[in-house]
C-alpha positions as CSV (number, residue, x, y, z in Angstrom):
1,M,-37.8,36.5,-4.8
2,C,-40.8,36.6,-2.5
3,I,-42.4,33.2,-1.7
4,L,-46.0,33.6,-0.8
5,H,-47.5,31.7,2.0
6,K,-51.2,30.8,2.2
7,T,-51.8,29.5,5.7
8,V,-49.9,29.0,8.9
9,R,-50.9,26.6,11.7
10,I,-49.1,25.5,14.8
11,D,-49.5,22.3,16.8
12,D,-47.7,21.1,19.9
13,N,-44.6,20.1,18.0
14,N,-44.5,21.8,14.6
15,L,-45.0,25.0,12.7
16,W,-46.8,24.3,9.4
17,V,-46.7,26.7,6.5
18,E,-48.7,26.1,3.3
19,L,-47.3,27.9,0.3
20,H,-49.2,29.2,-2.7
21,D,-47.3,26.8,-5.0
22,G,-48.8,23.8,-3.1
23,R,-45.9,22.9,-0.9
24,T,-46.3,22.5,2.9
25,L,-43.4,23.1,5.2
26,G,-43.3,21.4,8.6
27,V,-40.7,22.8,10.9
28,P,-40.1,21.5,14.5
29,L,-40.8,24.1,17.2
30,V,-37.5,23.1,18.9
31,W,-35.9,25.2,16.1
32,F,-37.6,28.3,17.7
33,P,-37.4,28.2,21.5
34,R,-39.7,31.2,22.0
35,L,-42.5,29.4,20.1
36,L,-41.7,26.2,21.9
37,A,-42.1,27.9,25.3
38,A,-45.1,29.9,24.4
39,T,-48.7,29.0,25.2
40,P,-51.0,27.9,22.4
41,K,-52.8,31.3,22.6
42,Q,-49.4,33.2,22.3
43,R,-48.4,30.9,19.3
44,N,-51.6,31.7,17.5
45,D,-51.3,35.5,17.9
46,F,-49.2,36.2,14.8
47,E,-49.3,38.4,11.8
48,L,-48.5,37.5,8.2
49,S,-46.4,39.7,6.0
50,A,-45.1,39.4,2.5
51,R,-41.8,38.0,3.9
52,G,-42.9,35.8,6.8
53,I,-44.5,35.5,10.2
54,H,-44.3,37.9,13.1
55,W,-45.2,37.3,16.8
56,D,-45.3,40.8,18.5
57,L,-45.7,39.6,22.0
58,L,-43.0,36.9,21.6
59,D,-40.6,39.2,19.7
60,E,-40.2,36.5,17.1
61,D,-39.9,36.8,13.3
62,I,-39.6,33.9,10.9
63,S,-39.0,34.4,7.2
64,I,-40.4,32.0,4.7
65,A,-37.1,32.1,2.8
66,G,-35.3,31.1,6.0
67,L,-37.6,28.2,6.6
68,L,-37.0,27.0,3.0
69,A,-33.2,27.3,3.6
70,G,-33.5,25.2,6.8
71,V,-32.6,28.1,9.1
72,G,-33.9,28.0,12.7
73,D,-33.5,30.5,15.5
74,M,-30.6,32.9,14.8
75,T,-30.6,34.7,18.2
76,T,-28.2,32.2,19.8
77,H,-25.1,30.4,18.6
78,H,-25.8,26.8,17.7
79,Y,-22.9,24.5,18.1
80,E,-22.3,21.7,15.6
81,A,-20.7,18.4,16.3
82,A,-17.3,17.9,14.7
């Protein structure tokens, strides 16, 4: 199932994705270290696709389905407390 996004915006702390069904997702940038370390100009240089958001210069891809599932950066292992 493809979940359509309408708009994307990024502030100093969060990635905001407005979906066509009226929901708005707010995800902390700490979930995505490349976005957190990027300049505002780099953060705003993205492309939207049917599946998500792509930052070519940052080598970052975020799927809308992953955001809805609560999945952050998958490039490093995240340890969980016991």
